[in-house]
BAFI-3210 file (N, C-alpha, C; in Angstrom, 3 decimals, decimal comma, padded with zeros to 6 digits):
// residues 298
n [1|2|3|4|5|6|7|8|9|10|11|12|13|14|15|16|17|18|19|20|21|22|23|24|25|26|27|28|29|30|31|32|33|34|35|36|37|38|39|40|41|42|43|44|45|46|47|48|49|50|51|52|53|54|55|56|57|58|59|60|61|62|63|64|65|66|67|68|69|70|71|72|73|74|75|76|77|78|79|80|81|82|83|84|85|86|87|88|89|90|91|92|93|94|95|96|97|98|99|100|101|102|103|104|105|106|107|108|109|110|111|112|113|114|115|116|117|118|119|120|121|122|123|124|125|126|127|128|129|130|131|132|133|134|135|136|137|138|139|140|141|142|143|144|145|146|147|148|149|150|151|152|153|154|155|156|157|158|159|160|161|162|163|164|165|166|167|168|169|170|171|172|173|174|175|176|177|178|179|180|181|182|183|184|185|186|187|188|189|190|191|192|193|194|195|196|197|198|199|200|201|202|203|204|205|206|207|208|209|210|211|212|213|214|215|216|217|218|219|220|221|222|223|224|225|226|227|228|229|230|231|232|233|234|235|236|237|238|239|240|241|242|243|244|245|246|247|248|249|250|251|252|253|254|255|256|257|258|259|260|261|262|263|264|265|266|267|268|269|270|271|272|273|274|275|276|277|278|279|280|281|282|283|284|285|286|287|288|289|290|291|292|293|294|295|296|297|298]
n.u [-068,702|-070,518|-071,809|-074,292|-075,326|-075,562|-077,615|-079,741|-079,924|-080,661|-083,291|-084,541|-084,343|-085,807|-088,350|-088,865|-088,695|-086,755|-083,526|-082,798|-084,839|-084,445|-081,890|-082,366|-083,927|-082,115|-080,206|-078,118|-076,166|-077,352|-075,437|-073,969|-075,864|-076,456|-073,961|-073,731|-075,732|-074,700|-072,324|-073,410|-074,857|-072,735|-071,385|-073,295|-073,586|-075,770|-078,526|-080,432|-082,167|-084,020|-083,267|-084,568|-085,061|-086,877|-087,621|-086,751|-087,073|-087,680|-086,031|-086,970|-085,323|-084,538|-086,971|-087,462|-085,182|-085,599|-087,692|-086,384|-084,342|-085,745|-086,816|-084,458|-083,487|-085,563|-085,336|-082,851|-083,426|-085,202|-083,469|-081,776|-083,611|-084,194|-081,696|-081,344|-083,488|-082,712|-080,578|-081,752|-083,930|-084,379|-083,809|-083,581|-081,116|-079,444|-076,268|-074,576|-071,803|-070,521|-069,085|-069,778|-071,169|-071,712|-073,317|-075,488|-076,450|-076,765|-076,896|-078,776|-081,318|-081,785|-081,787|-084,055|-086,067|-085,447|-085,984|-088,731|-089,451|-088,583|-089,870|-089,008|-086,479|-084,255|-082,243|-078,987|-076,999|-073,785|-072,275|-069,322|-066,189|-063,967|-062,009|-063,722|-063,372|-064,833|-065,205|-064,222|-065,772|-068,307|-069,935|-071,971|-071,808|-069,775|-069,491|-067,042|-064,782|-062,248|-059,074|-058,887|-057,153|-055,336|-057,228|-059,338|-061,928|-065,061|-065,678|-067,813|-068,173|-069,271|-069,058|-067,447|-065,780|-064,945|-062,408|-063,176|-062,884|-064,800|-067,042|-069,333|-071,401|-071,534|-069,209|-067,218|-067,778|-066,881|-064,215|-062,998|-061,975|-059,833|-057,143|-055,064|-053,458|-051,654|-052,840|-054,544|-053,453|-054,141|-056,782|-059,798|-060,192|-061,975|-061,229|-061,080|-060,670|-059,614|-058,619|-056,485|-053,820|-051,256|-051,533|-051,385|-052,695|-053,062|-052,505|-053,184|-053,074|-051,556|-051,243|-048,979|-048,395|-048,224|-050,001|-049,910|-052,239|-053,825|-055,624|-058,023|-060,093|-061,061|-062,899|-064,628|-066,569|-067,902|-070,357|-070,673|-068,537|-069,335|-071,716|-070,780|-069,376|-071,524|-072,745|-071,039|-068,629|-066,098|-063,849|-064,215|-062,937|-064,089|-065,625|-067,085|-069,704|-070,749|-071,563|-073,321|-076,186|-075,937|-074,207|-075,770|-077,880|-076,532|-075,846|-073,358|-070,161|-067,556|-063,957|-060,693|-060,762|-059,195|-056,958|-057,469|-056,984|-056,704|-059,822|-061,614|-062,415|-065,577|-066,865|-069,008|-068,198|-067,980|-067,968|-068,612|-068,733|-070,071|-071,481|-072,811|-075,319|-078,838|-079,923|-077,742|-076,940|-079,315|-079,586|-077,313|-077,819|-080,073|-079,293|-076,846|-077,197|-078,825|-077,196|-075,129|-076,360|-076,437|-075,593|-073,684|-071,879|-070,530]
n.v [303,205|301,378|302,075|300,839|300,334|302,961|303,834|302,347|303,491|306,069|305,649|304,705|306,970|308,800|307,629|307,624|310,266|311,357|311,492|310,075|308,146|306,812|305,851|304,019|302,147|300,972|299,982|301,628|304,260|307,634|309,693|308,168|307,621|310,230|310,965|309,119|310,031|312,539|311,860|310,588|312,695|314,408|312,823|312,763|315,414|316,939|318,160|316,135|316,215|318,643|320,166|320,544|321,570|319,798|317,796|316,088|316,783|315,582|316,925|318,226|316,958|314,867|313,475|312,442|310,878|309,044|307,414|306,091|304,777|303,061|301,292|300,143|298,852|297,056|295,413|294,304|292,871|291,022|289,612|288,544|286,915|285,062|283,826|282,809|281,056|279,171|278,140|276,814|275,341|272,601|273,287|273,895|272,856|269,817|268,636|265,732|263,527|260,300|256,947|254,777|252,199|252,221|254,435|253,591|251,325|252,096|254,966|256,328|255,001|255,850|258,574|259,132|258,588|260,545|262,880|262,658|263,202|265,827|268,122|270,550|270,273|269,474|267,207|266,380|263,936|262,750|259,978|258,604|256,944|258,356|260,828|263,649|267,128|268,966|271,744|273,035|271,808|272,202|270,658|269,417|267,222|264,329|260,826|258,724|256,061|254,505|255,414|258,644|261,523|264,091|266,996|269,946|269,190|268,149|265,066|262,235|259,243|256,197|253,456|250,406|248,567|245,386|243,982|241,507|238,145|236,324|233,705|231,560|228,877|226,816|227,258|226,693|224,026|222,907|223,823|223,858|225,251|227,917|227,738|229,234|232,384|231,912|229,859|230,970|231,206|229,016|229,305|230,471|233,859|236,878|240,127|243,603|246,176|248,664|248,272|246,517|246,746|245,649|242,941|241,660|240,694|242,043|240,940|240,287|242,145|244,528|244,531|243,290|240,863|239,419|238,065|236,574|236,849|235,307|236,648|235,885|237,339|240,635|243,350|246,509|247,166|246,919|245,764|244,036|242,225|241,002|239,807|237,940|236,275|235,348|233,678|231,576|231,474|232,382|233,708|236,781|239,906|242,173|244,926|244,358|245,390|245,531|243,051|242,301|241,421|239,069|237,492|237,113|235,578|233,385|233,077|233,909|233,150|233,767|233,495|232,810|234,443|234,775|235,951|238,477|241,966|244,852|246,238|248,890|252,217|254,008|257,178|260,088|263,215|266,746|270,341|272,605|272,158|272,711|274,878|274,175|274,113|273,605|271,582|269,935|269,108|267,879|265,740|264,171|263,574|262,067|259,955|258,788|257,296|255,203|253,908|253,076|251,062|248,920|245,585|244,750|246,787|246,716]
n.w [023,446|021,029|017,692|017,192|019,753|020,581|018,904|019,907|022,441|021,685|020,634|022,960|024,681|023,199|023,282|026,010|026,505|028,058|029,444|031,706|031,860|029,413|029,911|032,009|030,637|028,938|030,581|031,443|032,971|033,671|032,884|031,000|029,019|028,186|027,195|025,069|023,295|022,739|021,385|019,155|017,957|017,323|015,458|013,435|012,874|013,518|015,484|017,576|019,697|021,625|024,646|027,940|031,354|032,372|030,489|027,371|023,891|020,604|017,792|014,540|012,675|014,326|014,654|012,067|011,851|013,895|012,916|010,812|012,199|013,898|012,014|011,030|013,353|013,755|011,508|012,021|014,360|013,307|011,650|013,599|014,938|012,950|012,594|015,169|015,262|013,330|014,661|016,750|015,901|013,801|010,550|006,979|004,452|004,840|004,453|003,773|003,762|003,016|003,111|000,303|000,632|003,383|003,521|001,907|003,292|005,995|006,507|004,755|005,291|007,971|007,549|005,975|007,809|009,673|008,165|007,910|010,491|010,838|009,076|007,977|007,111|004,480|002,502|001,251|000,018|-000,390|-001,526|-001,423|-001,738|-000,528|001,242|002,088|002,053|004,431|004,813|002,463|000,491|001,328|003,185|005,884|007,660|008,023|007,618|008,752|008,309|009,983|011,482|012,825|011,728|013,520|014,024|013,765|013,714|015,111|016,576|016,711|018,168|016,729|016,610|015,653|013,038|011,537|009,419|007,337|006,061|003,896|002,779|000,985|002,338|000,406|-001,073|000,847|001,294|-001,043|-001,461|001,001|004,231|004,819|007,108|007,963|007,156|005,022|003,626|001,804|-000,660|-002,172|-002,710|-004,322|-004,977|-004,923|-005,524|-004,594|-006,891|-006,219|-003,733|-003,233|-004,463|-004,263|-004,158|-001,757|001,413|004,602|007,945|011,459|014,609|014,304|011,640|010,731|009,574|006,373|003,612|000,485|-002,107|-004,867|-007,074|-009,378|-010,200|-010,272|-009,068|-009,190|-007,435|-004,220|-003,588|-005,764|-005,385|-002,999|-003,821|-005,659|-003,928|-002,408|-004,239|-004,298|-005,733|-004,878|-002,308|-000,493|000,745|003,005|004,787|007,979|008,463|005,939|005,202|007,114|007,284|005,728|007,237|009,485|008,504|007,610|004,985|004,211|005,596|007,960|007,920|009,325|011,599|013,913|012,953|012,136|011,321|013,557|014,656|012,900|013,755|013,647|012,914|013,176|011,868|012,257|011,741|013,398|016,162|019,426|018,561|016,337|013,764|014,371|012,737|012,248|014,833|015,604|013,766|014,359|017,067|016,668|014,929|015,867|018,406|017,479|015,604|017,280|018,674|016,966|016,467|014,631|014,553|016,871]
ca.u [-069,977|-070,579|-072,869|-075,554|-075,814|-075,960|-078,924|-080,726|-080,087|-081,413|-084,705|-085,049|-084,483|-086,926|-089,617|-089,068|-088,580|-085,931|-082,249|-082,812|-085,698|-083,761|-080,772|-082,903|-084,410|-080,971|-079,277|-076,973|-076,310|-077,781|-074,316|-073,594|-076,863|-076,247|-072,733|-074,010|-076,473|-073,773|-071,420|-074,212|-075,125|-071,478|-071,110|-074,258|-073,537|-077,138|-079,153|-081,540|-083,068|-083,934|-083,249|-085,044|-084,792|-087,849|-087,610|-086,141|-087,971|-087,022|-086,066|-087,546|-084,354|-084,605|-088,183|-087,234|-084,136|-086,183|-088,432|-085,412|-083,603|-086,657|-086,886|-083,175|-083,417|-086,535|-084,743|-081,781|-084,050|-085,730|-082,324|-081,349|-084,599|-084,019|-080,479|-081,594|-084,366|-081,914|-079,688|-082,506|-084,916|-083,803|-084,339|-082,602|-080,550|-078,391|-075,394|-073,850|-070,975|-070,247|-068,709|-070,933|-071,952|-072,199|-074,446|-076,627|-076,976|-077,073|-077,195|-080,013|-082,540|-081,975|-082,041|-085,453|-086,849|-085,167|-086,702|-090,142|-089,617|-088,304|-090,294|-088,362|-085,117|-084,015|-080,923|-078,172|-076,032|-072,740|-071,712|-068,074|-065,163|-062,805|-062,157|-064,253|-063,085|-066,143|-065,266|-064,030|-066,818|-069,593|-070,741|-072,219|-071,442|-069,180|-069,276|-065,700|-064,353|-060,794|-058,523|-058,955|-055,971|-055,581|-057,847|-060,254|-063,278|-065,689|-065,925|-068,765|-067,912|-070,464|-068,799|-066,251|-066,022|-063,818|-062,132|-063,434|-062,841|-065,994|-067,453|-070,615|-071,272|-071,253|-067,795|-066,400|-068,001|-066,095|-062,806|-062,477|-061,826|-058,432|-056,848|-054,025|-053,399|-050,919|-053,695|-055,305|-052,807|-054,777|-058,222|-060,331|-060,398|-062,427|-060,688|-061,515|-059,637|-058,974|-058,222|-055,421|-052,915|-050,026|-051,800|-051,179|-053,625|-052,350|-053,171|-052,670|-053,524|-050,804|-051,094|-047,573|-048,280|-048,745|-050,246|-050,142|-053,414|-053,813|-057,005|-058,347|-061,211|-061,027|-064,069|-064,546|-067,749|-068,019|-071,589|-070,444|-067,681|-070,151|-072,673|-070,031|-069,122|-072,802|-073,047|-070,138|-067,488|-064,826|-063,818|-063,990|-062,567|-064,876|-065,876|-068,119|-071,057|-071,207|-072,141|-074,037|-077,349|-075,514|-073,648|-076,869|-078,681|-075,683|-075,516|-071,907|-069,488|-066,214|-062,831|-059,455|-061,114|-058,098|-055,858|-057,968|-056,367|-057,473|-061,024|-061,546|-063,488|-066,473|-067,279|-069,511|-067,407|-068,553|-067,038|-068,954|-068,735|-071,321|-072,179|-073,374|-076,729|-079,746|-080,098|-076,585|-077,045|-080,487|-079,337|-076,362|-078,529|-081,037|-078,690|-075,737|-077,617|-079,348|-076,064|-074,377|-077,067|-076,339|-074,629|-072,614|-070,914|-069,952]
ca.v [302,609|301,238|302,828|300,146|300,613|304,378|303,926|301,822|304,518|307,159|305,275|304,640|308,341|309,419|307,076|308,047|311,729|311,612|310,775|309,122|307,023|306,056|305,144|302,861|301,159|300,306|299,512|302,531|305,425|308,835|310,312|307,352|307,845|311,586|310,942|308,386|310,907|313,574|311,281|310,349|313,996|314,885|312,031|313,137|316,852|317,460|318,047|315,201|316,569|319,912|319,828|321,489|321,029|318,764|316,675|316,336|316,594|315,366|317,957|317,731|315,973|313,711|312,708|311,674|309,883|308,002|306,477|305,274|303,923|301,998|300,304|299,433|297,959|295,979|294,485|293,581|291,911|289,938|288,788|287,794|285,876|284,018|283,078|282,074|279,937|278,154|277,534|276,065|274,502|271,993|273,806|274,068|271,679|269,094|267,986|264,642|262,677|259,032|255,878|254,335|251,121|252,648|255,313|252,826|250,374|252,653|256,395|256,763|254,595|256,738|259,928|259,271|258,662|261,870|263,882|262,564|263,838|267,266|268,462|271,758|269,914|268,679|266,576|266,069|262,941|262,355|258,697|258,376|256,302|259,221|261,823|264,908|268,289|269,505|273,192|273,424|271,270|272,658|269,622|269,597|266,030|263,209|259,550|258,269|254,772|254,491|256,276|260,040|262,345|265,246|268,104|270,748|268,667|267,478|263,671|261,498|257,813|255,414|252,035|249,940|247,477|244,488|243,565|240,066|237,319|235,500|232,902|230,882|227,471|225,967|227,401|225,966|222,588|222,482|224,195|223,805|226,527|228,223|227,718|230,239|233,299|231,336|228,944|231,704|231,051|227,927|229,549|231,481|235,152|238,027|241,284|244,937|246,761|249,819|247,996|245,534|246,841|244,876|241,507|241,140|241,046|242,161|240,268|240,558|243,416|245,655|244,335|242,968|239,627|239,561|236,841|236,893|236,206|235,295|236,910|235,762|238,233|241,918|244,169|247,838|247,359|246,065|244,983|242,953|241,220|240,259|238,983|236,803|235,361|234,703|232,620|230,447|231,399|232,582|234,466|238,229|240,586|243,395|245,372|243,505|245,935|245,359|241,711|242,001|240,536|237,764|236,716|236,742|234,502|232,254|233,022|234,017|232,813|234,333|232,614|233,449|235,488|234,986|236,659|239,758|243,207|245,567|246,874|250,286|253,011|254,788|258,435|261,263|264,408|267,998|271,465|273,712|271,829|273,021|275,963|273,632|274,400|272,618|270,446|269,059|268,502|267,005|264,489|263,350|263,072|261,075|258,799|258,141|256,224|254,064|253,181|252,437|249,864|247,837|244,564|244,640|247,869|246,573]
ca.w [023,065|019,579|017,027|017,353|021,104|020,616|018,272|020,860|023,468|021,060|020,587|024,333|025,182|022,477|023,770|027,401|026,551|029,243|029,446|032,821|031,481|028,375|030,538|032,728|029,665|028,292|031,605|031,546|033,840|032,949|032,170|029,838|027,984|027,669|026,403|023,835|022,397|022,302|020,381|017,956|017,320|016,745|014,254|012,402|012,609|013,634|016,793|017,580|020,784|022,347|026,062|028,956|032,690|032,702|029,538|026,071|022,753|019,315|016,757|013,288|012,170|015,206|014,372|010,838|012,137|014,741|012,079|010,082|013,133|014,333|010,937|011,010|014,515|013,544|010,538|012,712|015,255|012,478|011,236|014,784|015,205|011,939|012,925|016,398|014,939|012,639|015,636|017,742|015,242|012,594|009,290|005,910|003,792|005,544|003,472|004,426|002,918|003,686|002,183|-000,481|001,219|004,694|003,240|001,392|004,272|007,314|006,621|004,094|006,009|009,109|007,081|005,567|009,043|010,244|007,375|008,277|011,806|010,746|007,707|007,471|006,700|003,281|002,624|000,073|000,485|-001,335|-001,094|-002,148|-000,914|-000,386|002,300|001,581|002,893|004,777|004,645|001,062|-000,365|001,825|003,823|007,318|008,429|007,295|008,298|008,377|008,822|010,102|012,522|012,411|011,986|014,382|013,294|014,570|013,564|016,242|016,223|017,543|017,933|016,411|016,778|014,953|012,090|011,298|008,044|007,409|004,852|003,978|001,637|001,187|002,752|-000,756|-001,409|001,820|001,096|-002,201|-001,404|002,361|004,936|005,133|008,535|008,217|006,005|003,906|002,869|000,798|-001,969|-002,920|-002,763|-005,226|-004,301|-005,697|-004,803|-005,011|-007,737|-005,571|-002,365|-003,057|-005,619|-004,079|-004,171|-000,406|002,481|005,873|009,058|012,787|015,189|013,740|010,201|010,476|008,792|005,012|002,849|-000,918|-002,681|-006,322|-007,441|-010,802|-010,491|-009,567|-009,381|-008,598|-006,595|-003,037|-003,705|-006,732|-004,750|-002,033|-004,565|-006,209|-002,812|-002,056|-005,208|-004,092|-006,636|-004,192|-001,061|-000,597|001,994|003,089|006,154|008,559|008,330|004,559|005,065|008,351|007,101|005,205|008,345|010,373|007,894|007,265|003,546|004,196|006,844|008,006|008,237|009,793|012,567|014,860|012,289|011,625|011,813|014,572|014,105|012,506|014,357|012,792|013,539|012,497|012,146|011,753|011,905|014,283|017,584|020,125|017,856|015,105|013,527|014,961|011,827|012,439|016,165|015,661|013,042|015,116|018,246|016,200|014,260|016,583|019,323|016,719|015,040|018,366|019,145|015,994|016,885|013,636|014,779|018,218]
c.u [-070,061|-071,814|-074,234|-076,155|-076,274|-077,328|-080,019|-080,974|-080,923|-082,911|-085,292|-085,267|-085,664|-088,260|-089,910|-089,135|-087,775|-084,635|-082,224|-083,660|-085,077|-082,605|-081,252|-083,330|-083,278|-079,916|-078,032|-077,222|-076,755|-076,619|-073,900|-074,582|-076,688|-075,027|-072,956|-074,748|-075,566|-072,833|-072,167|-074,494|-073,866|-071,173|-072,034|-074,131|-074,901|-077,635|-080,358|-082,586|-082,908|-084,094|-083,873|-084,765|-085,722|-087,789|-086,920|-087,177|-087,136|-087,112|-086,734|-086,631|-084,426|-085,817|-088,024|-086,218|-084,703|-086,924|-087,489|-084,711|-084,486|-086,750|-085,606|-083,101|-084,410|-085,995|-083,633|-082,357|-084,611|-084,617|-081,825|-082,302|-084,472|-082,811|-080,681|-082,492|-083,622|-080,994|-080,433|-083,560|-084,303|-084,506|-083,213|-082,093|-079,388|-077,564|-074,492|-073,009|-070,598|-069,764|-069,948|-071,781|-072,483|-073,400|-075,678|-077,276|-077,489|-077,516|-078,544|-081,286|-082,826|-082,365|-083,492|-086,377|-086,673|-085,940|-088,198|-090,413|-089,461|-088,628|-089,661|-086,918|-085,173|-082,590|-080,302|-077,063|-075,068|-072,092|-070,504|-067,049|-063,866|-063,068|-062,579|-063,902|-064,401|-066,249|-065,210|-065,177|-068,226|-070,495|-070,849|-071,647|-070,771|-069,177|-067,937|-065,343|-062,832|-060,344|-058,438|-057,636|-056,342|-056,144|-058,730|-061,695|-063,766|-066,079|-066,870|-068,615|-069,231|-070,278|-067,520|-066,648|-064,758|-063,630|-062,176|-063,264|-064,018|-066,262|-068,760|-070,386|-070,961|-069,785|-066,946|-066,590|-067,149|-064,605|-062,187|-062,301|-060,344|-058,230|-055,802|-053,961|-052,681|-051,754|-054,460|-054,716|-053,474|-056,285|-058,574|-060,625|-060,913|-062,021|-061,233|-060,381|-058,893|-058,369|-057,043|-054,441|-051,676|-050,254|-051,564|-052,312|-052,839|-053,185|-052,501|-053,089|-052,831|-050,631|-049,698|-047,407|-048,925|-048,942|-050,558|-051,363|-053,340|-055,253|-057,183|-059,458|-061,100|-062,226|-063,928|-065,671|-067,747|-069,242|-071,411|-069,588|-068,477|-071,117|-071,995|-069,744|-070,404|-073,097|-072,007|-068,929|-066,157|-064,995|-063,676|-063,612|-063,237|-064,957|-067,113|-069,527|-071,625|-071,860|-072,929|-075,231|-076,966|-074,933|-074,756|-077,672|-077,864|-075,377|-074,023|-071,372|-068,069|-065,193|-061,660|-059,724|-059,964|-056,938|-056,274|-057,142|-057,247|-058,700|-060,792|-062,685|-064,322|-066,904|-068,160|-068,564|-068,129|-067,690|-067,340|-068,943|-070,081|-072,114|-072,816|-074,854|-077,593|-079,924|-078,967|-076,700|-078,201|-080,237|-078,374|-077,030|-079,520|-080,342|-077,665|-076,206|-078,138|-078,223|-075,279|-075,043|-076,937|-075,249|-073,441|-071,562|-070,293|-068,486]
c.v [302,527|301,931|302,178|300,408|302,058|304,564|303,408|302,835|305,676|306,851|305,260|306,034|309,027|308,916|307,499|309,559|312,169|310,837|309,733|307,906|306,163|305,256|303,898|301,763|300,379|299,841|300,346|303,577|306,615|309,520|309,525|307,553|309,223|311,635|310,224|309,269|312,024|313,077|311,065|311,665|314,568|314,153|312,428|314,600|317,484|317,271|317,120|315,556|318,046|319,587|320,945|320,866|319,869|317,560|317,088|316,053|316,378|316,625|317,383|316,693|314,700|312,840|311,846|310,563|308,733|306,971|305,540|304,282|302,781|300,900|299,472|298,424|296,803|294,941|293,657|292,534|290,730|289,005|287,940|286,642|284,729|283,150|282,241|280,881|278,816|277,434|276,617|275,145|273,903|272,484|273,830|272,749|271,116|268,340|266,991|263,924|261,432|258,019|255,278|253,289|251,489|253,574|254,546|251,978|251,074|254,115|256,748|256,234|255,481|258,137|260,101|259,346|260,033|262,956|263,835|263,265|265,345|267,745|269,728|271,518|269,154|268,148|266,319|265,145|262,593|261,090|258,377|257,776|257,117|260,202|263,142|266,018|269,003|270,993|273,560|272,958|271,518|271,599|269,869|268,456|265,029|261,981|259,012|256,971|254,755|255,463|257,708|260,746|263,491|266,386|268,876|270,276|268,054|266,071|263,021|260,019|257,056|253,931|251,651|248,815|246,657|244,308|242,043|239,422|236,361|234,771|232,209|229,463|226,539|226,053|226,568|224,452|222,054|222,674|224,100|225,199|226,788|228,296|228,757|231,144|232,718|230,406|229,642|231,546|229,969|228,113|230,560|232,759|236,159|239,258|242,574|245,632|247,884|249,478|247,072|245,591|245,965|243,378|240,860|241,574|241,024|241,545|240,637|241,933|244,638|245,539|243,917|241,734|239,827|238,189|237,230|236,129|236,326|235,432|236,810|236,722|239,478|242,744|245,518|248,112|246,383|245,169|243,810|241,854|240,365|239,333|237,757|235,780|234,635|233,511|231,498|230,387|231,528|233,336|235,957|238,779|241,950|243,828|244,673|244,061|245,700|243,999|241,312|241,082|239,151|236,890|236,261|235,573|233,269|232,135|233,156|233,678|233,377|233,255|233,469|234,587|235,804|235,771|238,050|240,939|243,852|246,211|248,354|251,060|253,715|256,028|259,249|262,406|265,615|269,157|272,326|273,394|272,132|274,128|275,463|273,972|273,267|271,402|269,440|268,341|267,521|265,691|263,590|262,767|261,976|259,796|258,062|257,058|254,991|253,238|252,450|251,161|248,683|246,850|244,499|245,727|247,808|246,169]
c.w [021,544|019,011|017,240|018,733|021,226|019,981|019,197|021,985|022,924|021,044|021,993|024,916|024,503|022,998|025,191|027,555|027,776|029,112|030,555|032,473|030,397|028,924|031,262|031,754|029,029|029,294|031,752|032,615|033,000|032,233|030,924|028,699|027,357|026,768|025,074|022,835|021,874|021,220|019,070|017,220|016,675|015,451|013,109|011,987|012,669|015,055|016,692|018,627|021,148|023,818|026,882|030,308|033,022|031,752|028,250|024,995|021,495|018,460|015,525|012,650|012,997|014,953|013,117|011,080|012,961|013,907|011,335|011,013|013,627|013,271|010,874|012,151|014,384|012,567|011,188|013,648|014,478|012,022|012,399|015,071|014,217|012,255|014,168|016,142|014,251|013,603|016,592|017,152|013,983|011,331|008,260|005,359|004,597|004,518|004,198|003,385|003,704|002,661|001,520|000,228|002,599|004,517|002,812|002,483|005,528|007,318|005,998|004,765|007,227|008,654|006,644|006,781|009,703|009,495|007,648|009,604|011,732|009,323|007,147|007,040|005,380|003,355|001,266|000,554|-000,642|-000,801|-001,969|-001,193|-000,943|000,745|001,676|002,564|003,182|004,482|003,168|000,167|000,184|002,407|005,321|008,147|007,494|008,193|007,816|009,083|008,824|011,179|012,004|012,672|012,920|013,546|014,258|014,435|014,878|015,807|017,227|017,208|017,746|016,673|016,077|014,006|011,932|009,804|008,020|006,039|004,936|002,663|001,964|001,700|001,580|-001,145|-000,455|001,689|-000,049|-002,004|-000,010|002,943|005,195|006,642|008,934|006,996|004,796|003,051|001,749|-000,602|-002,810|-003,029|-003,845|-004,438|-005,302|-004,908|-005,374|-005,735|-007,048|-004,223|-002,178|-004,212|-005,495|-004,194|-002,819|000,510|003,784|006,993|010,370|013,279|014,607|012,227|009,800|009,591|007,424|004,389|001,414|-001,405|-004,203|-006,799|-008,953|-011,214|-009,613|-010,018|-008,676|-007,614|-005,424|-003,160|-004,676|-006,122|-003,776|-002,754|-005,169|-005,121|-002,403|-002,976|-005,215|-004,985|-005,911|-002,891|-001,362|000,769|002,005|004,549|006,702|008,380|006,937|004,328|006,316|008,169|006,582|006,302|009,291|009,811|007,565|005,790|003,321|005,577|006,807|008,353|008,710|010,779|013,522|014,261|011,796|012,135|012,876|013,933|013,783|013,156|013,288|013,572|012,602|012,841|011,569|012,241|013,113|015,774|018,220|019,447|016,558|015,004|014,078|014,066|011,997|013,777|016,234|014,940|013,811|016,356|017,871|015,741|015,110|017,551|018,589|016,111|016,121|018,859|018,175|016,403|015,923|013,814|016,168|018,145]
res [x|x|x|x|x|x|x|x|x|x|x|x|x|x|x|x|x|x|x|x|x|x|x|x|x|x|x|x|x|x|x|x|x|x|x|x|x|x|x|x|x|x|x|x|x|x|x|x|x|x|x|x|x|x|x|x|x|x|x|x|x|x|x|x|x|x|x|x|x|x|x|x|x|x|x|x|x|x|x|x|x|x|x|x|x|x|x|x|x|x|x|x|x|x|x|x|x|x|x|x|x|x|x|x|x|x|x|x|x|x|x|x|x|x|x|x|x|x|x|x|x|x|x|x|x|x|x|x|x|x|x|x|x|x|x|x|x|x|x|x|x|x|x|x|x|x|x|x|x|x|x|x|x|x|x|x|x|x|x|x|x|x|x|x|x|x|x|x|x|x|x|x|x|x|x|x|x|x|x|x|x|x|x|x|x|x|x|x|x|x|x|x|x|x|x|x|x|x|x|x|x|x|x|x|x|x|x|x|x|x|x|x|x|x|x|x|x|x|x|x|x|x|x|x|x|x|x|x|x|x|x|x|x|x|x|x|x|x|x|x|x|x|x|x|x|x|x|x|x|x|x|x|x|x|x|x|x|x|x|x|x|x|x|x|x|x|x|x|x|x|x|x|x|x|x|x|x|x|x|x|x|x|x|x|x|x|x|x|x|x|x|x|x|x|x|x|x|x]
***
C-alpha cells in the first residue's frame, strides 16, 4: 500500500474510531487497515492510536498528525479538482499554429466565434508557413496542409485543397487561355519567391510533368500575387482556398484544371489524443465540422 493510501486509511480510522469502520470507509479488509496503520507508525517512529478491545483513540501525536494530514488531503483534492476541471471545461490559453493565409481566411474567424462561446479561454495564434514542432514550441494544435509523415500526433481530417493556376477575365481577354502546361512559356506569370526556385511548375496526379515558366515578377506574399492577378497583370499559382471568394465571384478564373497535381489534404494535429485538454477538444469539435462544410475544401 502506498503512503497516500495509508494516510487516507489513517483519517478514516480516526474518524470511525475503529479499524473495522475505517476499513469499510476505504474499501479494505480490517487486517489490511490494521496493517496500513502499523506500517505508517513504523515509518513515523510514533504511536498514532491507543487500542482497546472496543475502539481505538488517537494519541496526542496522532491528533496533531490528523490535523496536518487532513490539510494535505484537502490540498490534493483541490489540485485534483482543478486538473479535472481543466480536462472537462474549456479553460486557459489555447495556442494554435497554422499557415498564414489559412489562418487569416479560415482559422481566426472561427476562433473569435469560439472565444465568444467559451469566455474562460484565451488564444495565441502563430501564422507561419513552416512546420512548427508542437511539443518543443509549446503549441496545442496545428493546421497542416499536405501529406502528414508518420508520427504520434493525432490528426483530424478537415478537407483538401487544389493547386490552381488562375487569372482575371481581363487577362484572358488580352493574352488568351493556356490549353496545355507548355503554353505557360508565352504567358505572364507572377510567382512566389519561396515556392518556385527551379522555375518549373509540376503537373499531373503524381507531379511527373514539368513546365518551365518565365516569371518576370516574383513576390514573397501570396496575398500580393493574388492581388496582381486580380488586376489583370498575369497568372498566379496558389492553393484553391486562397482564392475561394474570387472564384465564386468570377474575379479570377482557373485554367489547366485537367493537368492539376493531386489535391493536398488538410488536417488539425495535436499531441494528447483522447487525453487532450478540454480547450483542445472543444476547439476541434467546434471548428472541424464548419471547415468540412466549406465547398472550397471539398
